[in-house]
C-alpha positions in Angstrom: 111.9 167.3 42.5 111.0 170.3 44.8 114.5 170.1 46.4 116.1 170.0 42.9 114.2 173.1 41.8 115.1 174.9 45.1 118.8 174.0 44.6 118.8 175.1 40.9 121.0 178.1 40.2 119.4 181.5 39.6 120.9 181.5 36.2 118.4 178.9 35.3 115.6 179.7 37.7 114.9 183.1 36.3 114.6 182.0 32.6 112.5 179.0 33.7 110.2 181.2 35.7 109.8 183.6 32.8 109.0 180.7 30.5 106.4 179.3 32.9 104.9 182.8 33.4 104.8 183.5 29.7 103.3 180.1 29.0 100.6 180.5 31.7 99.8 184.0 30.5 99.5 182.8 26.9 97.3 179.8 27.9 95.0 182.1 30.0 94.7 184.5 27.1 93.9 181.6 24.7 91.3 180.2 27.0 89.7 183.7 27.4 89.6 184.1 23.6 88.0 180.6 23.2 85.3 181.5 25.7 84.7 184.8 24.0 84.5 183.0 20.5 82.2 180.4 22.0 79.9 183.2 23.3 79.9 185.1 20.0 79.3 182.0 17.9 76.5 181.0 20.2 75.0 184.4 20.1 75.2 184.5 16.2 73.6 181.0 16.1 70.8 182.0 18.4 70.1 185.2 16.6 69.8 183.3 13.3 67.8 180.5 15.0 65.4 183.1 16.5 64.9 184.7 13.1 64.4 181.4 11.3 62.2 180.0 14.1 59.8 183.0 14.0 59.5 182.6 10.2 58.9 178.9 10.4 56.5 179.2 13.4 54.3 181.8 11.5 54.3 179.6 8.4 53.3 176.5 10.3 50.1 178.0 11.7 48.0 177.1 8.7 49.2 173.5 8.3 48.7 172.8 12.0 45.3 174.4 12.0 44.2 172.2 9.1 46.2 169.2 10.4 48.2 169.2 7.2 51.2 167.1 8.2 52.7 166.9 4.7 52.6 170.6 4.2 54.2 171.1 7.7 56.9 168.6 6.8 57.7 170.5 3.6 57.9 173.8 5.6 60.3 172.5 8.3 62.4 170.6 5.7 62.7 173.5 3.3 65.9 174.9 4.9 67.7 171.6 4.5 66.6 171.2 0.9 68.0 174.6 0.1 71.5 173.0 0.1 73.2 175.8 1.9 74.6 175.1 5.3 74.1 178.7 6.2 70.4 178.3 6.0 70.2 176.3 9.2 73.5 177.4 10.9 74.2 173.7 11.5 70.8 172.6 13.0 70.7 168.8 13.3 67.0 168.4 13.4 63.8 170.4 13.5 60.7 169.1 15.3 57.2 170.5 15.6 55.3 169.5 18.8 51.6 169.7 19.3 50.0 171.1 22.4 50.4 167.8 24.2 54.1 167.7 23.6 53.9 164.9 21.0 55.7 165.1 17.7 53.5 166.5 15.0 56.3 166.4 12.3 60.1 166.3 12.2 62.9 166.5 9.6 63.9 163.0 10.5 60.6 161.0 10.5 62.5 157.6 10.8 64.2 158.7 14.0 61.5 160.9 15.4 58.1 159.5 14.2 54.8 161.3 14.4 53.0 161.2 17.8 56.2 160.2 19.5 56.7 161.5 23.0 59.4 164.2 22.8 60.6 163.7 26.4 61.2 160.0 25.8 63.3 160.2 22.7 66.7 160.2 24.5 68.2 161.6 27.7 69.2 165.0 26.2 65.7 165.5 24.7 64.2 164.5 28.1 66.4 167.1 29.8 65.3 169.8 27.3 61.7 168.8 27.7 61.9 169.1 31.5 63.0 172.7 31.2 60.8 173.7 28.3 58.4 176.5 29.1 54.8 175.5 29.7 52.5 176.0 26.7 55.5 176.9 24.6 56.1 180.3 26.3 55.6 183.6 24.8 58.8 183.9 22.7 62.0 182.0 21.6 63.8 180.2 24.4 67.3 178.8 24.5 67.7 175.5 26.5 71.2 174.2 27.2 71.0 171.1 29.4 73.9 170.4 31.7 76.6 167.9 30.5 74.8 167.8 27.1 76.4 168.0 23.7 73.4 169.9 22.3 71.5 173.1 22.8 67.8 173.7 21.8 65.9 176.7 20.6 62.1 176.6 21.1 59.7 178.9 19.4 56.0 178.9 20.3 53.5 178.5 17.4 50.5 180.8 18.1 47.3 181.4 16.2 45.7 184.7 17.3 47.4 184.3 20.7 46.2 180.7 21.1 49.1 178.1 21.4 49.0 175.4 18.7 52.4 173.8 19.5 56.1 174.4 19.7 58.9 174.5 17.2 62.1 172.8 18.5 65.5 173.2 16.7 68.4 171.1 18.0 72.0 172.1 17.5 75.2 170.1 18.2 78.0 171.9 20.1 80.4 170.1 17.9 79.7 172.6 15.3 81.9 175.0 17.3 84.9 172.7 17.3 86.4 173.6 13.9 86.4 177.3 14.8 87.9 176.5 18.2 90.6 174.3 16.6 91.5 177.1 14.2 91.7 179.7 17.0 93.8 177.3 19.2 96.2 176.6 16.3 96.7 180.3 15.7 97.1 181.0 19.4 99.6 178.1 19.7 101.6 179.6 16.8 101.6 183.1 18.3 102.6 181.6 21.7 105.5 179.8 20.1 106.6 182.9 18.3 106.3 184.9 21.6 108.3 182.3 23.5 110.9 182.2 20.7 111.5 185.9 21.3 111.0 185.9 25.1 113.2 182.9 26.0 116.5 184.4 24.6 115.7 187.7 26.3 114.8 185.9 29.5 118.0 183.8 29.3 120.1 186.9 28.8 118.4 188.9 31.6 118.4 185.8 33.9 122.2 185.6 33.5 122.6 189.3 33.8 120.5 189.4 37.0 122.0 186.3 38.5 125.7 187.1 37.7 126.3 189.4 40.8 124.6 186.9 43.1 126.6 184.0 41.6 129.8 186.0 42.1 128.9 186.8 45.6 128.0 183.2 46.4 131.3 182.0 44.8 133.3 184.5 46.9 131.5 183.5 50.1 132.3 179.8 49.3 136.0 180.6 49.6 135.6 181.8 53.2 136.6 179.0 55.5 138.0 179.0 59.1 140.4 181.6 57.9 140.1 184.4 55.3 142.4 183.6 52.3 145.4 185.9 51.9 144.9 186.9 48.3 141.1 186.7 48.1 139.7 188.9 45.2 136.0 189.3 44.7 134.6 191.0 41.7 131.3 192.1 43.2 128.4 194.1 41.7 128.7 197.8 42.6 125.4 199.6 42.9 122.9 201.0 45.4 120.2 198.3 44.9 119.7 195.3 47.2 122.4 193.2 45.4 124.9 196.0 45.5 124.3 196.7 49.2 124.7 192.9 49.9 128.0 193.0 48.1 129.1 196.1 50.0 128.1 194.5 53.3 130.1 191.4 52.4 133.2 193.4 51.6 132.8 195.2 54.9 132.5 191.9 56.7 135.5 190.5 54.9 137.6 193.6 55.9 136.5 193.2 59.5 137.3 189.5 59.5 140.8 190.2 58.2 141.3 192.9 60.8 140.1 190.5 63.5 142.5 187.8 62.3 145.4 190.3 62.3 144.4 191.4 65.8 144.3 187.8 66.9 147.8 187.2 65.5 149.1 190.3 67.2 147.6 189.2 70.5 149.0 185.7 70.1 152.5 187.1 69.4 152.1 189.5 72.3 151.1 186.7 74.7 154.1 184.6 73.5 156.5 187.4 73.9 155.2 188.1 77.4 155.6 184.4 78.2 159.2 184.4 76.7 159.9 187.6 78.7 158.8 186.2 82.0 160.7 183.0 81.3 164.0 184.6 80.2 163.9 187.1 83.0 163.8 184.3 85.5 166.5 182.3 83.8 168.8 185.3 83.4 169.0 185.8 87.2 169.9 182.1 87.7 172.6 182.2 85.0 174.4 185.3 86.0 175.9 183.9 89.2 177.6 180.8 87.7 178.8 182.9 84.7 180.5 185.3 87.0 182.2 182.5 88.9 183.5 180.9 85.7 184.8 184.3 84.4 186.6 184.8 87.7 188.1 181.4 87.6 189.5 182.1 84.1 191.0 185.4 85.2 192.6 183.7 88.2 194.1 181.0 86.1 195.5 183.6 83.6 197.2 185.4 86.4 198.5 182.4 88.4 198.5 179.6 85.9 201.0 178.3 83.4 201.9 180.3 80.2 201.1 177.4 77.8 200.1 179.1 74.4 197.5 176.5 73.5 195.9 176.7 76.9 195.9 180.5 76.9 194.3 180.5 73.4 191.6 178.2 74.6 191.0 180.2 77.7 190.7 183.4 75.6 188.1 181.7 73.4 186.2 180.5 76.5 186.4 184.0 78.1 185.0 185.7 75.0 182.2 183.1 74.7 181.3 183.4 78.4 181.4 187.2 78.1 179.0 187.0 75.1 176.6 184.8 77.1 176.8 187.2 80.0 176.0 190.1 77.7 173.2 188.3 76.0 171.6 187.3 79.3 172.1 190.7 80.7 170.3 192.2 77.7 167.2 190.3 78.8 167.1 192.2 82.0 165.5 195.6 81.8 167.7 197.0 84.6 170.9 195.9 82.9 172.9 198.2 80.6 175.6 196.5 78.6 178.0 198.2 76.3 179.6 195.6 74.0 182.9 196.3 72.2 183.0 197.0 68.4 182.9 194.0 66.0 186.3 192.7 65.1 187.5 190.0 62.7 188.4 187.8 65.7 184.7 187.9 66.9 183.6 186.7 63.4 186.3 183.9 63.4 185.1 182.8 66.9 181.6 182.1 65.4 183.3 179.9 62.7 185.2 178.1 65.5 182.0 177.5 67.4 180.0 176.3 64.4 182.7 174.0 62.9 182.2 171.1 65.4 178.5 171.0 64.7 179.1 171.0 61.0 181.7 168.1 61.3 179.3 166.2 63.6 176.6 166.3 60.9 178.9 165.7 58.0 178.3 169.1 56.4 181.0 170.9 54.5 181.4 174.5 55.7 182.7 177.0 53.2 183.8 180.3 54.7 184.5 183.7 53.1 185.3 186.7 55.3 186.8 190.0 54.0 186.4 192.0 57.2 189.8 193.1 58.4 189.2 196.1 60.6 186.9 196.7 63.6 183.4 197.8 62.7 181.1 200.1 64.6 178.6 197.4 65.3 177.9 195.6 68.7 179.9 192.4 68.6 177.6 190.4 70.9 174.5 191.0 68.7 176.3 190.4 65.4 177.9 187.2 66.6 174.5 186.0 67.9 172.9 186.7 64.5 175.6 185.0 62.6 175.8 182.0 64.9 172.0 181.4 64.8 171.9 181.6 61.0 174.9 179.2 60.8 173.5 176.6 63.2 170.1 176.7 61.5 171.7 176.3 58.1 173.8 173.3 59.3 170.7 171.6 60.8 168.8 172.2 57.5 171.6 171.4 55.1 172.0 168.3 53.0 175.8 168.4 52.4 177.0 172.0 52.1 176.8 175.3 53.9 178.4 178.5 52.6 178.9 181.7 54.6 180.0 185.1 53.1 180.8 188.1 55.2 181.6 191.3 53.3 181.3 195.0 53.8 181.2 198.2 51.8 181.3 201.9 52.9 177.9 201.9 54.5 176.9 198.3 55.5 178.0 194.8 56.6 176.4 191.8 54.8 176.1 188.3 56.3 174.9 185.7 53.7 174.4 182.1 54.7 173.4 179.5 52.1 172.5 175.8 52.4 171.4 173.0 50.1 168.6 171.7 52.3 164.9 171.4 52.0 163.0 174.0 50.0 160.8 176.4 52.1 157.4 176.9 50.4 156.5 180.5 49.6 153.4 180.5 51.8 155.5 179.5 54.8 158.1 182.2 54.5 156.0 184.7 56.5 155.9 182.3 59.5 159.7 181.8 59.7 160.3 184.6 62.2 157.4 183.9 64.5 158.1 182.7 68.1 157.3 179.0 68.6 156.8 178.8 64.8 154.9 175.7 63.6 157.7 175.3 61.0 160.3 174.5 63.7 161.0 170.8 63.8 163.8 170.3 66.2 163.6 173.4 68.4 161.1 175.9 69.8 161.2 178.3 66.9 162.9 181.0 69.0 166.3 181.2 67.2 165.1 182.9 64.0 162.7 185.1 66.0 165.6 186.3 68.2 167.7 186.8 65.1 164.9 188.9 63.4 164.3 191.0 66.5 168.1 191.7 66.9 168.4 192.7 63.2 165.5 195.1 63.6 167.0 196.6 66.8 170.2 197.2 64.9 168.3 199.0 62.1 169.1 196.3 59.5 167.1 194.0 57.3 166.9 190.3 56.6 165.8 188.6 53.3 165.0 184.9 52.7 165.1 183.3 49.3 164.3 179.6 48.8 164.3 177.3 45.8 164.9 173.6 45.6 168.4 172.9 46.9 169.0 176.6 47.4 168.0 178.5 50.5 169.7 181.8 51.4 169.4 184.1 54.4 170.9 187.6 53.8 171.3 190.1 56.6 172.3 193.7 55.9 173.5 195.8 58.9 174.0 199.6 58.5 177.4 200.7 59.9 176.5 203.0 62.8 179.0 205.8 62.0 178.6 205.7 58.3 177.9 209.0 56.7 
């Protein structure tokens, strides 16, 4: 139960606590009022008992002096015979004791007979007798035995200062009960009315006070190992403790996002450094055999046969090897390569290189190229961009790949489309990362190299993906365009 109360939301804890506090306060006030009413009722009763006891004690002097029991009985019984409850203020019985503590007369002779021992009548009378003043005392005395349902008022009966006996009036505490019940009922009604007003107010203020904390807790629950990309928290804005907690959380959230961004940058930097070290080592190893193959092709062209098909094949091989050499050389810081302008033949070479892969995978390749003149763009980089996009599209395609190359007065556009698997929107931002987790068959370097090359040429690349429709569009600004 304690754990359940601890886990309860503040939206319910606050109204519940207000309810308990209001109930406890009302109960304490009611108890205080009841005690006060008890004291006032008791004081009123004792004042009346004192007044009536003095009158009866003075009247009983003569009958007791002359041992006139009947007359004494009439005197003590006269308040009961008056028929008005107010005459006795609820006294149960009145007894007159002689100097030896024996009953001289009582209002209930059958229960308390003459000459009976007062202290032996019942335990409550015995308790009262044990605390009764010796010789009746000098004035009225109130006796309230512990754990007793009665209280007693004793008045000494004196004749010229000499004690004749004691007047004892017994009152039941149950006489206070009707008044207590009435007060308790009124207090309960007032408490119910107060709670009827306080509970809706407490419920409203409880929700009002708990709302910023509930919002803060709900926002914090969304934070996992990584901060969500589009996390929006509607937090309480103030200078109190809750507002400062919300501001601290926002600041922490901002720092976490900055930390994640920095970690991503560091990871990319480390990967790029690893790629750079790897490619620099490979580039030196590739250059020598490339130079040998290019020399062999030149030698064959000078001294070999003039077969047109062979010469066409050799020209294609020479351009491909030259592109490889330029690409590898670009990886070396100390190398400076000046590629020739992009021509239609360079673009058609890419189609020739991609066609066997498309045929091998059973993919139909649709080609549209409206470039006719040489363009002021580096042929090696543009061919590399187009070839990477084509090979990726062929590997991802279901049955078809389309390639469109067109230009206007300011730019060249390369658009490659395939009908392969849809790329989810949340994965688009990871496409151009090195060693991307989205790469299935390679190392994720192809698109990264493509993206870096497009950026170096001052262009842009856009990816759009829907089911059975994924399109990569590269736009390159013509370098001498005005």
